[in-house]
N, C-alpha and C positions, 0 to 999 in steps of 0.2 A: 021776554027778558032780553035786555041789551047785551050785545056781545062784549066779553071781557078782552083785554089785550092778549091773554093766553089763547083765546079762541081765534083771534085775528092772526096770530103768528103763522099758521099754515097758509093763510091767504096771502100774506106778505112774501112768503118764501116761494110760493107757487110760480110766479113769473120767472124768477131766476132758474128754478128747476126746469121749467119748460124751455127756456132759452138754451140751457146746457144740453137738454135732451135732443133738441132739433138741430143745434149747430155743432155739437161735438160728439155726443154719444151715438146718435143715429148714423152720421157719416163714418165713425170708427167701426160700427157694426157692419156697415156695407163694405168697408175696406177689408175687414176680416173675412167676410164672405167671399169677396173677390179673390183673396189670396188662396182660397181652396177651390179655385177653378184652374183649368189648364190653359196656358197660352198657346194659341194656334198660329201657324205660319201666316204672315201677312197682317198680323195685328188682331186676329180673331180671338175670341174667348170661348172656351168650351162651356157647354150648358150644364154638364154633370159635375157633381161633387168629386174632387180629385185631390190626392195628396202629392201629386207629381211635382208641383211647384215647390212645395216645402221640402220634398225629398231631394230634388236637384239642388236647392239652395243650401241645405244642411250638409250635403255630400261634397260640395265644391269648396275647396280651401281658399279659393279666390275671394269669396265673400267674407270668410272669416278674417282674412288679411285686411280687407277694407274696413271691417268693423273695428279691429284692433288698431289700425292706423287712425281711424277717425277718433276713437276714444283717447288714444295716446296723444294725438295732436291737440285735442280739446283740453286735456289735462295740462299739457305744456303751455298752451296759450293762456289758460286760466292762471297758471303760476306767474308767467311773464307779465300779464296784465295787472296782477296783484302787486308785484314788485315795482312796476312802473307807476301805478296809481296811488299806492299807499302814501308815499312822501308828498305827492301833490295834494291829496285829500287832507292830510294832516296839516300841511301849510295853510290851506284854505280855511280849515276849521280854526286854526290859531291866529288867523289874520285879523287885523283891526276891523271892527264892525263896519266902518265906512267903506272898506274895500271888499268885504266878504261876498256880498251879493254880486258885485261885478266879477269877482273871480269865479263864482259858481256859474254865472252865465258864460264866462269864457271857457269853462271846462265842458259844459254841455252844448255849446254852440255847434260843434261838429255834427250833432244829431240833426241840425237844421238842413244839412246837405245830404243828398241821397248817397247811399252806400255805393251805388254804381259810379257816381261821379268821383267819390273819394278813391274808389278802386282804380279808376282810370288815372287819377292823379298819381297814385303809387306806381302805375305802369310808366308814367312819364319820368318819375323820380328814379326808379330802380332799373329802368331799361338799359340796354347796352350803351346807348347814347344819352342816358339820363343824367340828371344833376349829380347824383352820388358817384356813379362810376367815373364821370369826368373829373371830379375833385380828386378821387383816389389815383387816377392816372397822372394828374398834375403833381401829386405828391410823390410820384415814383412807385406806386403800388399797382400790382396787377389785380384789378377787382374781380372777385368771384361772380358767377352768374347769380343774379338776384331776382330774376323773374322766370316764370314758367317752370318753377320747381317749388319744393316745400318751403324753402327760405322766404320767397316772396309772399306765399300764402300766410305764413306765420307773422311776418312783419305787418302785412296789411290788416289781418284780423285783430292783432293786438291793438293797433292804433284805432281801428273802427270800434272796438268793444270797450276801450278804456273809459268812455263817458259813463257807461252803465256801472262799471266797477267803482268809479269815483262817486257817483250818486249813492250807491249802496253803502260805501264806506262812510260818507258824510252822515247818512242816517244812523249808522252805528256809533259814530263819534259823539252823538248826543248823550251817551252815558258817561263820557269822560268827566272827571272831576279833578281840576287842577290842584285842588287842596290836598288830595291824596298824594299826588306826585311831589308836592312841596314837603309834605310831612315825611315821606320816604326819603327824600333828599336830605332833610334836616337830621334824619337819623343815621346818615352816613351811607345810604345806598347810592352806588354809582349810577350814572344815567342809563347804562345798558340794563342793569338790574331793575330800575324803575320801569323801563319800557317792557321788559320781559314779564315782570310780576304784576304790574298794574295796568299799563296802557294796553298791552296786547290782549289780556283777558277781557277787559271792558269793551274793546272794539271787536271782539270775536264774532258777535252776531252780524255786524255789518260785513265782516270779511266773508263769512259763510254765505250770506245772501248774495254778495257780489260774485263769489266763485260759482254759485249755482246758476246765476243769470248768464255769466260769461260761458260756462260750460255748455249749457243748453243751447245758447245762441250759436256757439261754435259748431256743435254737432249738426245743427240744422242749417248752417250757413251754406249757401249755394253760389251766389253771384261772385263773391270774392275768390273762393277756391277755383271757380271755373275760369275767371279772367286771369288772375295772377298765376294760377297753375297751368294755364294754357292747355288744358285737357290732359296733362301729364300727371297730375296729382289726383288719384282716384280715391274719393271719400264716399261716405254713405249717402249724403245728400246729392252729390253729383251722379252717383250710380242710379239712384231713384229716378232722377231726371232723364238719364240716358235710356233706362229701361222703359219709362213711360212715353217719352217723346220720340226718341231715336229708333229703338228697336220695336216699340209698340207692344212690349210684353207687360201688359197691365197687371196680371196676377203676380208676376215677380216683383214689380214695383210696389204693389200693395203689401207683399210679404216683407220686403225691405223696410217699408214705412212702419209696419208693426214692430219690427226689430228696433228701429229708431225710437218708437214710442216706449218700448221696453227699457231702452237706455235712459230715457228721460225719467221713467218711473223709478229706476234704480238710483238715479241721482237724487230724486226727491226723498227716497227712503234714507239714503246716506246723510243727506242734509238734515232730515228730521232727527235722526239718532244723534248726530254730532251736536245739533242745536240743543237738544234736551240735556245732553251731557254737559255742555257749556253752561247752560242755565243753572244746573245743579251745582257746578263748581263755583260759579259766581255767588250763588245764594249761600 
């Protein structure tokens, strides 16, 4: 008897399951196992099962501060990226069809340049002798320090991650129906009410997707905080790098990586709940 499509379904799914097992799940299990080993002086790793790494990690308030700082910074950057990207995405969506594709390309063209290069560009712009401080001094203002602190990291990451937010928003704008806006306006609704009651709910799925992407990418970002922070801005990703490469404490780096993975999982859960609530409200 020939196989039916229902019989073939497991065979079609099997390659994807195998790829995920070997490229994600298996390394994560190894990472979890490594976190239950003890880091020895000189970069050695103890052979026996141990809770010492997790005990030291959970008892040290330094790592809690790093976690809270990383999550707080990611939330702030997500909000700033949304505020900066929403008007741009809305303008591109409403632009004439002749120019829309060109504008989309212009919005995503920064992704064609390495994040390292763009970060060095921000160092040139924001440095003490950079373009922006020179202009501020010429206008008679004393410029604040814009690099090697949290300010520089926030500015750099917002600009670097804006293309992801814009693309997500444009995907969400596909639900917009200008007829609904015109109908609301004809009934006397002011523009702010039209935006709040019609435009915003319809574009909420794109907003949520963009916020999820930017949040996750911010928490996992390493290059930009390391360069623009100058080693003075301690975040989860930079601390994982320092523990793994500088101090050679691989069990602690593995434990911190699992905490970062937990943050990503929590973000996905929040995204899923808000998305379902938004879908029900729209329906």
